[in-house]
C-alpha positions in Angstrom: 192.6 315.2 123.9 189.9 318.0 124.0 188.1 319.1 120.8 189.5 322.2 119.1 186.4 324.4 118.8 188.3 326.6 116.3 188.0 323.9 113.7 184.2 324.4 113.8 184.8 327.5 111.7 184.8 325.2 108.7 181.1 324.3 109.2 179.5 327.4 107.6 181.5 326.8 104.4 180.6 323.2 104.5 176.9 324.1 104.8 177.2 326.3 101.7 178.8 323.5 99.7 176.1 321.1 100.8 173.3 323.5 99.9 174.9 324.0 96.5 174.5 320.3 95.8 170.8 320.8 96.4 170.6 323.0 93.3 172.8 320.7 91.3 171.0 317.5 92.2 167.4 318.5 92.6 166.2 314.9 92.0 167.0 313.9 95.5 165.7 316.8 97.6 162.2 318.0 98.2 162.4 321.7 98.9 159.9 324.6 98.4 157.0 322.2 97.8 154.1 320.8 99.8 155.0 318.2 102.5 155.2 314.6 101.6 153.6 311.8 103.6 155.3 311.7 107.0 157.2 308.4 107.6 156.6 308.3 111.3 152.9 309.2 110.9 152.5 306.3 108.4 154.2 303.9 110.7 152.0 305.0 113.6 148.9 304.5 111.4 150.0 301.0 110.6 150.6 300.2 114.3 147.1 301.6 115.2 145.5 299.5 112.4 147.2 296.4 113.8 145.8 297.3 117.2 142.3 297.3 115.8 142.8 294.1 113.8 144.4 292.1 116.7 142.8 293.6 119.8 144.5 292.6 123.1 147.7 291.5 121.4 149.4 294.9 121.0 149.7 298.0 123.1 146.5 298.2 125.1 146.1 295.6 127.8 143.0 294.8 129.9 140.6 294.9 127.0 137.2 293.2 127.3 133.8 293.4 125.6 132.7 296.2 128.0 135.4 298.6 127.0 136.7 297.5 123.6 134.0 299.5 121.7 135.3 302.7 123.2 138.9 301.8 122.5 138.2 300.9 118.9 136.0 303.9 118.3 138.7 306.2 119.7 141.4 304.7 117.4 139.1 304.9 114.3 138.4 308.5 115.1 142.1 309.3 115.2 142.9 307.2 112.2 140.2 309.0 110.2 141.9 312.4 110.7 145.5 311.2 110.3 144.8 309.1 107.2 143.1 312.1 105.5 146.1 314.2 106.2 148.6 311.7 104.9 146.6 310.6 101.9 145.9 314.2 100.9 149.7 314.8 100.9 150.3 311.8 98.8 147.5 312.8 96.3 148.8 316.3 96.1 152.3 315.1 95.4 151.0 312.8 92.6 149.2 315.6 91.0 151.7 318.4 91.6 151.7 319.2 87.9 148.0 320.1 88.2 148.0 323.8 89.3 144.2 324.0 89.2 143.5 321.6 92.0 142.7 323.2 95.4 143.6 322.0 98.9 140.0 321.2 99.5 139.9 318.9 96.5 142.7 316.8 97.9 141.2 316.8 101.4 137.7 315.7 100.1 139.1 312.9 98.0 141.3 311.8 100.8 138.3 311.6 103.2 136.4 309.5 100.7 139.3 307.1 100.3 139.8 307.0 104.0 136.2 306.1 104.8 136.1 303.4 102.1 139.4 301.9 103.4 138.2 301.9 107.0 134.9 300.3 106.0 136.8 297.3 104.7 138.6 296.5 108.0 135.9 294.1 109.3 136.1 291.9 106.2 139.9 292.1 106.3 139.9 290.6 109.8 138.2 287.5 108.3 140.9 287.1 105.8 143.6 287.6 108.4 142.0 285.0 110.6 142.4 282.5 107.7 146.1 283.5 107.3 146.7 282.9 111.0 144.9 279.6 110.8 147.0 278.6 107.8 150.2 279.4 109.8 149.0 277.1 112.6 147.9 274.3 110.2 151.3 274.5 108.4 153.7 274.7 111.3 153.9 271.8 113.8 156.1 273.9 116.0 153.3 276.4 116.6 151.8 276.0 120.1 148.7 278.0 119.3 147.2 281.0 117.5 148.4 283.4 120.2 152.0 282.5 119.6 151.6 283.0 115.8 150.0 286.5 116.2 152.5 287.6 118.7 155.7 286.3 117.1 155.5 285.1 113.5 157.1 287.5 111.1 155.2 286.0 108.2 151.9 287.0 109.8 153.3 290.5 110.5 154.4 291.0 106.9 151.2 289.7 105.4 149.0 291.8 107.7 150.7 295.0 106.7 150.7 293.9 103.0 147.0 293.3 103.1 146.4 296.8 104.6 148.7 298.4 102.0 147.0 296.4 99.2 143.7 297.9 100.1 145.1 301.4 99.9 146.9 300.5 96.7 143.6 299.4 95.1 142.0 302.6 96.2 144.6 304.5 94.2 146.7 305.9 97.1 150.2 306.7 96.0 153.4 306.4 98.1 151.8 305.3 101.4 151.2 301.6 100.5 154.9 301.2 99.5 156.0 303.1 102.6 154.1 300.6 104.8 155.3 297.4 103.1 158.9 298.7 103.1 158.6 299.5 106.8 157.5 295.9 107.6 160.2 294.6 105.1 162.8 296.3 107.3 161.3 294.5 110.4 160.8 291.0 109.0 163.0 290.6 105.9 159.9 289.9 103.9 159.4 292.1 100.8 155.8 292.0 99.4 154.9 294.7 96.9 151.4 296.2 97.8 150.3 295.6 94.2 150.6 291.8 94.4 147.4 289.8 94.5 147.3 287.1 97.2 144.5 284.8 98.0 143.3 283.5 101.4 145.1 281.0 103.8 148.5 282.4 102.8 151.5 281.5 105.0 155.1 282.4 104.8 157.1 280.1 107.1 160.3 281.6 108.7 160.2 284.3 106.0 163.5 286.1 105.8 164.5 286.9 102.3 161.1 286.3 100.6 160.4 288.6 97.7 157.0 288.9 96.0 156.9 291.3 93.0 154.2 293.8 92.1 152.4 291.8 89.4 152.4 288.5 91.2 149.2 286.6 91.4 149.0 284.0 94.2 146.0 281.7 94.7 144.5 280.3 97.9 146.3 278.1 100.5 149.8 278.8 99.2 152.8 278.3 101.4 156.2 279.8 101.0 159.4 279.2 102.9 162.4 281.5 103.5 164.4 282.9 100.6 161.7 282.4 98.0 161.8 284.9 95.1 158.8 285.5 92.9 160.4 288.0 90.6 160.8 289.4 87.1 162.7 287.6 84.4 163.7 290.7 82.5 162.7 294.4 82.3 161.5 295.4 78.8 162.6 298.9 77.6 161.2 301.3 75.0 163.0 302.8 72.0 164.7 305.3 74.4 165.9 302.6 76.6 163.5 303.5 79.5 161.7 300.7 81.4 158.2 299.9 80.2 156.0 299.9 83.3 152.6 298.4 83.9 153.2 295.1 82.3 152.9 291.7 84.1 156.5 290.8 85.0 156.0 288.4 87.9 154.7 284.8 88.0 151.3 283.4 88.8 151.1 280.8 91.6 147.8 278.8 91.6 146.0 277.3 94.6 147.6 274.9 97.1 151.2 275.3 95.9 154.1 274.8 98.3 157.4 276.5 97.5 160.4 275.5 99.6 163.4 277.6 100.7 165.5 279.6 98.3 163.5 278.7 95.2 163.4 281.3 92.5 160.5 281.7 90.1 160.7 284.4 87.4 158.6 285.9 84.6 155.2 287.3 83.9 154.2 284.3 81.7 155.4 281.7 84.2 152.4 279.8 85.8 152.9 277.3 88.6 149.8 275.1 88.4 147.6 274.2 91.3 148.8 271.5 93.8 152.5 271.8 92.8 155.5 271.4 95.0 158.6 273.4 94.2 161.7 272.1 95.9 164.5 274.0 97.6 166.9 276.1 95.4 165.0 275.4 92.2 165.3 278.0 89.5 162.2 278.2 87.2 161.5 280.5 84.2 158.8 278.4 82.6 155.4 277.2 83.6 154.7 274.0 85.5 151.6 271.8 85.0 149.3 271.2 88.0 150.1 268.3 90.4 153.8 268.5 89.6 156.8 268.2 91.9 159.9 270.0 90.8 163.3 269.2 92.6 166.9 269.5 91.8 168.9 266.4 91.0 170.7 265.1 94.1 173.9 267.0 94.5 177.3 265.4 95.2 179.1 266.1 98.5 182.8 266.4 98.8 184.2 265.2 102.2 187.8 265.8 103.2 189.1 263.5 106.0 191.9 264.1 108.5 194.2 262.2 106.2 193.7 264.8 103.5 191.9 262.3 101.2 188.7 263.5 99.4 185.7 261.4 98.9 182.8 262.3 96.5 179.4 260.8 97.2 175.8 261.6 96.3 173.7 263.2 98.9 171.4 260.2 99.4 169.2 261.9 101.9 168.4 264.9 99.7 164.7 265.4 99.6 162.1 268.2 99.8 
């Protein structure tokens, strides 16, 4: 059956109704104001940064020491301009209640932040090299570092997190969270850019991992899939509004291993160094160093072909 084009006469009226909601619900539209950071531009910036951090693994092939300087220089030159534009937009939005600030003020501040950020990339590569090595040391299935860089979602998520964390520390609004949520959609790993994470950090498998804004994670920590490092509760003020800026997420000290689907909550919760937290454990209190925490062995119910049920402990349950 062919479309009846006469029914399209409804569209102008529908458009009027839709625009009317823009005036009623102004909290979810951004009209008549300066542009926000552009999502596609921020994603492209993240991809170009990964190209610099892992040369030869991404888009450009045939790189060698005779041409890589030109390639990196060209990318940095483009990143300088695009970062200034996007950071200036984010700063302008943050200070939109300040009518005295000029466009030049935002551009100048954005350039200073951009240069300070780009200056940190050489040192960031050293940290990422330790993360990649931690992945290789912690996964016997890995055939080599190339496989890890090319295919491990944990390394992908941690790389973008570390970039976003640098911008977050420099006071850039919006963009760090846009970057980590973009990589969250790709990997299933949700790391807030405000979290503080030490070196040799490895997330194995990764899907479903959540690391909250005020988490503090030490060196040589390993997480498995489904781990949540979250808030125990959200304190509110006298008006019932959330109190922001307090430590809500746990502290994980050095050389801790947290197995799949474990949940650790609370800003006062500290997992001491050299601990092992077993699968599916739920923790809301601190654990002393050198402690292993596991659930008691569950009981399995097995139903045979004769319909009879048998309960038995899961003797092989272990971390």
